[in-house]
N, C-alpha and C positions, 0 to 999 in steps of 0.2 A: 732721392737725390742728394748727394752730399752739398754741392755748390763749392764755389772757388774760395770763400772766407774760411770753411770747415777744411779744406784741403791745405791752406796756408798754415792753419793751425796745427794739423797733423804734421805737416812737414818741420815746422819749429820743433815740435816734440822729438821727432826723428833725428834731426840734427844734434839736439841736445844729447840724445842718447849716445849717437856717434862720440860727441867730445867726452863723454863720460868713460868711454873705453881707454884703459890707460895705453900710452904709445908703446909699439911693439908686440901688444896684444892681437890676435886674430879678431877680425870683424866679421860677424855672422847676424842673421836675423834671429830675433827672440820669439820663434813662432812654435806653438804647443801642436799644431797639425801638420800633416803633410801627406801628399799623395806619392812619395817616394816607396820605393820597396829596396832600399839598401840602409844598411845601418850607419849610425852617425857616432862619431867619438862623442864621449861625454866632455862636457866642458862647464868649468864654474864662471867663465869669464860672462859679464852680462852682455846681451846682446842688443841689436836695433830695435827699437821701441816702434813698431808698425801699426800700433792701434790707431784707429781712425783713418787708415788707409786701406779700407776693405769696400770700397762704394764706387758708384758711379758719380763722377763731378758734374758733367754736363752732357746732353745729348743736343745736337743739330740736326732735326729732321729733315731740313731741306738739303744741306751739304750731304746729309746721311754719315754723320760722324758722330763718335762718342769719345769724351775724354774719361779716363778710366784708372783708378788708382791700383797699385801693384798687388794687393791681396784681396781684391774684388772677386768673387767666385762667378763662375758662368751662370751659375743658377740666379744670382742677384742681377748680374747684367743683363740676362735675358728678361727677367722681370721687368727691367727699366725700359729696354727697346721694344719688346714685343707690341706693346701698346699702341706703338708708332706703326706697326706692320713692318719692323726692321729687326734683324738679327745680325749678329757678328758673321763675317765670311766662313768662318769655320768654328763649330761650336762641339768641342770635345765632349766624348760620351757620358763623363761624369760630373754631378752637379757641382761638386767642390773644388774641381780644378780652378786654380785661379788664372786670371789673365797673365799676369806676371809670370806664373808658373809656366804657361803653355807657351810663351814668348822665350823665355830663357831655357825652357827644358824641351821645347817642341811638343807640339799637340797634333792631333790629326783626327778626321772624321769623314763622313761620306761624301762631303762636298770638296774633298781635297783634291779630286781629280781633274776639277775646273777652277779652284780658289787657292789651290797649295796649302801650305801650312799656316796657322795663326799668325806668325810673326810677318807674313807676306801681305797682310793687310794694315800693318802699323804704318802710320804715316810720320809720327815723330814720338819720341820718348824722352822723359826726364830720367836721367840715371845718375844715381849717388854712386860714385866712384870710390874705389879704395883709399883715395887720398883726401875723401870727404868733401870733394867738389860736386855740386849737381850741374850737370851738363844736359843741354838739349841737343838730341843726336838726330838727325835724319839721313836720308839716302845720298843727299849731295851739299851737305854744309861741312864745316871745318870738323865736326866729329862724325862724318861718314865711315871712317875706320871703326869706331864703337859700334856704330849702329849695324855695319856689316858682320862682325864677329859677334854680336850678342845672342843671336838665336843660338842655342844648344850650349851656352857657355855656363849655366846652372849656378849663377851667382859668382863666379870667378871673375868677372870683369866689373861687377857692381849691380845695384838693384834698380831696376825701372819703377820709379815711384809714381809716374804718370805716362799713359801711353794714349795717343790719339790714334783711334782706328775707323776704318771704314766700316760700313754698314751695309747689308743687301736688303732689298724690299723683298718681302714673302707673302702669300695668300695664307688664309686660315688652315688650310687641310693639306694632307698629303695622301695619295693613292700609291699602295706598294704593290709589286709584282714579286714572288718568289719564284725564280725560275731555277729548275733543278738541273744539275749536270752530272754525268755518270763517271768524269774522269778529270783529273786536273787539266789536261791538255786542251779539252773542250771548253773548261771553264774559263781557262785563260784566254783562249782565242776570243770567246764572247765578251769578256772583260776590256780586251784590247778594243773590239769594235765599240763599246760603249764609251770608253775614253775617248777615243777618236772622234765619235760622231755625235756623242752627247744624247743618243737615242737608241732605241732597240724595238724591232720590227714597227719602226714608224711612230712610235711614242716617246715624247721627249723624257729624258732621264736627267733630273737636276741633282740627284744624289745617288751614291749606290755603294755598297759594301758586301760583303759576303760571308757565309759561315759553312765550314767544311766539317761535316759531322764523321765522315769516314772519308777513305780514299775513292768511294764510288758513290756518294752522296754529299755533293756540293751546290749550294743555292747562291745565286746573286740576289740579293733583293734590291729592285730597281725603284727609285722615288720617285713621283711626279708632283710637283706642287700644284694645287687646284683652288680656285676661289669657289668653286662649286662644292656645296655640301654632300658629301657622299650619302647615301641612304642609311648606311649603318658606319657607326664610329666604334672602333674597339677601344677598350681600356686595360692596359696592363699594369696598373698600379694596385689592382685588387688581388683576386684570386687566380687570374690567368698569367701564365709566365710567356713572354715575349719570344724567347729564343725558340720556345717549343712550337709556337705558331708558325714558324717558319715552316716546319715540316708537313704541317696539319692543313695549311690552307693556302692555295696558290695566289690569293689577292687578299687585300686587306686595307684598312683606310684609319687614320689617326688625324688628330689635331696637329699642326705645327708644333705646338707645345709637348705634347705627347711623343712626337717623334723625335724631337730633340733629346729627350730623357728616356727613351724607349729601353735603354741598355742600363740604366742607372738603378732601376727598381731592384734587379735581382744580380745587379755587378756583373754584366753579362750572364753568364750561368754558373758563376761561383758561389752564388747563395746555396746551391744545393750541399755545399760542404757544411753549413750549418742548419741544415733540416728545413730552411725556410721555404722549400718548393715542396715540402710533404703537404698535402692538403689539410689534414688535420691540425698540424702545427701552424700552418699558413693562416688559417681562419682565427687564430687566437693571437698571432704575432702583428703588434700595432703597424698599420701602414706608415707611421712616421718613422719607423724603425727598419723598414724595408728599403733601405737605401745604401750606395757604395760608402759612405762615410762611416757609417754602423758596421758594416762588415769589416771595413778596414781597421776599424778599433778593435773587432774580436781577433782578428789575425794578430793585432799587436798584442794582447792579452796572452795570446798563446805562445807567442814568442818570449814573452817576460815569464811566463810560469811553465811552458814545456809540456802543456797537456797532450798533444798529439804524439810526443817523443815518447811518453809515459805509456800511452796505449799502444805505440809500436812495440816497445820491451814486452809488454804482456803479450802481443800478437807474434811475438818472435821476428818482426821485420828487421832484417839485418842493418838497414840504413835508408835515409830519406833523404832527397835534396830538393830544395825549392827551386823551380824553374818558371820564372815570371818574367816574359822578355816581351818586347816588341821589336822586330827586325824589318829592314826594307831590303828587298831584292829587286832587280830590274825585271819588269812585268815578263820576259821571255824565259827568264831563269826560275820562275815561280814552280812549274812541275818538277824541275829538279830538286828545289828546295823540298818540297812537300814529300817526294819520294825518300829523300835523305831522313826526314823528320819523321815519318813513318816508321821507317826500319830501326832508327837509333834511339827516338825519344818515346814515340806512339802516344802522345797526348791528344786528345780530341775532346770537344770540338776546337778548331782555330778560327781566328776571325781574320779575315781579308779585307783590306781597304786600299783601293788605289790611290795614287797621287802623281803630281807632276809640281815641282818645284818653277817658279816663276823666272828666276834669276839666279845667279851663282851665289852661295852664301859659304863664307870661309870655313866656319867650324861645323858644317854638316854638309860636306861637297857632294852632292849630287849632280847628275847631268841633267843642266837646265832643259826643261821640256820633255825630257825622256819619260816614259811611264815607269813607275815603281809600284811593288804592291807591298804593304805593311801586313806583316803576318804577327798576330798577337796570340800567345799562348801562355796559360796562367795557371799553375798548380803545382803538385809536387810529384816525383817518380821515385821509386825504389831503387837504389844503389848497393852495390856490395859495401860490407861493413868496413872493409880497408879502402874504400874509395878517397881519393884526396879531396879537398876542399874544390868545390867548382867543378866536380868531374863531368857532369854533363854540361853544363852551362859553358864551360870552356870549348866543349867540341861543337856547341853552337856558333860560338864566336869564329871558330875555325871554317865552319861551312858557309858562314856567311861571307866570310871574307873571301873564300873560293869562289864565289858566286858574284863577286863585284859588289856587294851589299854593305849595308852598315846596321849597327845595333843601337837603339836608344838607350840613353844613360840613366833613366829613373830608378833602373834595378842594379842589381850586383854586376860588376864587370871586373874581367881577369886580365886585361891585355898588360903585357910589358910595356915599359914608357916609349920605347922607340916605335913599336905597332901601333899604340894609341896615338901618338903624335902625327904619324902619317895618316892616319885615317880621319883625325878630327882638327886638323889645321894647326898643329902645335906651334909651328913656327911663326905662323901670323899672331896666334894667342899670346905669345911670348912678346912680340913688337907691341901689341895692344896694351897688355898689362904694363909694361915698362913706361908707356906713356901716362896711364891713367891709375896705376897703382905701382909707383917706382918702389915704395918701401915695402910691399909685399904683405899688405895688411889682410887680403883676402888669400883664401887657400885656391891652389891652382884647379883647373880642371882635372886633371889625373888625380890630385891628391882627393878631390870631392867624389870623383867617379869610382876609382879603385881602390884607393886607400881609406875611404871613408873617413877623411879627417874634416 
C-alpha cells in the first residue's frame, strides 16, 4: 500500500515534470510500457514522470472503496483488495492493464453484463489537465463535464492521477459451466437470457463470456461464485491451457484469483504463435514468462526487426495485415456480425463478452441498459500484395458501423475525421478540451487514435 504521503510526493514529482516541458510542446506520459496496439510517433520531448504513481493508496473495506493511482496494474490492485475478500467491479483480463488505462481507454470483462465497464465504478478522480491544473471530478460536481467525457478519451483530456473506485465482495471460488451451442443464433438467444435473468437453468450466473471456435462450435462460459470449496480445482498457470479446457470439459472450478487471470497466462490463445502451447517447449518455458506482457514484448520485437515479414518473403506470402480489434455490436446483431466476419475475415477463435452500460457516456455513446456484445479477435490475415494500408481493418470498421456498433480505440483505426467525431462524441470532446486544455497541450483523440501522434 502506497499511503497518502507517498502519493503526495509522487504528485509533486509529476507536477515538476509538467513544469519542465517547454510551453507549446505537447504533453504526454513518459511510459515505457503499454497495452496499446497502435504505433506512436517518436518524440524527443520529455514526458510526464509517473514514477511512484503505480500503486494502491488506501482501501476502505467497510465502505468497499479503494483509492488507486493511475499506473497501478490490475495485478497489483487485486493483490491489495483480495485479502479483504474484495475485487474491482470489473477486472480486465490481462494483469498489466492499469486502472488509469482501463478507465481512459475502456476495459471489459465477464462481469460487464451486470457491472458495466471499469469507469462505471469510479466515484471520483483527480485529473491532471492539459493546462497543468489538478481537478477532482465527480458525476455531479463542477467538473462533471470532464468526468462524463473522460472514459475513452485516451489521455486527450488529461490523466487521472487518483481514482476512487467501488469494490465488490467475492467468495474464494468459482464454478464454471462451458455450455456448447451449434450456431450463433442459439448462442445469442441464450446469452440474452443470461444477461436478462442473471441465471441459466436455475443456477446463478455472476460472470459470463464466450468463445467461438467455429461457426458451429460456440461456448458460453457461465461462472458462479461460491464460498464452498470444490472437490477439485484446476490450475492453468502450468502445463494446461485454459482455452483448450473449454472444449474438453463441461464443468470446471478455479479459485477467484485464478479465474480473474485465466486468460492472461496464454494471452487468450495468442501464445500459440510463439510456441508456448507446444508441450515440449512449455515444459522448459519459465512460468514467470508465460504472461501477456511478455508476449506483448515479443510482438514489439517482431515489429522492430520484421522477423515474420522476412519469413513471409521466404514462404512467398503476398502480404499480411495485423487485425487486432475489439468491437461492440448490439446483442441482436451478433449473428449478422459473425456471419460477415467468417466470410470476410475468417479468424478464429473469437472472444464474446456481453455488457450493459449503466448511464450515458459522451465519448463512447452506447444505448444505456441495452445489451451489447464485445467481439475480440487478435491475429494476422494474408492479404493481396497490392492491398492498401488497413485493407481488412477498414472493412471491419464499415461492418461495425452498419450494425450500429462501436470499435475500441486501443488498436489501429482508419476513420475519417467526420465519421470519427460522429461515433465518439467529437463535438462534446472539443467543448471539454476548450475548458481544460485551451492551449492544446494534449493531442486530440483523433490524433491519438487515428494519426498515432
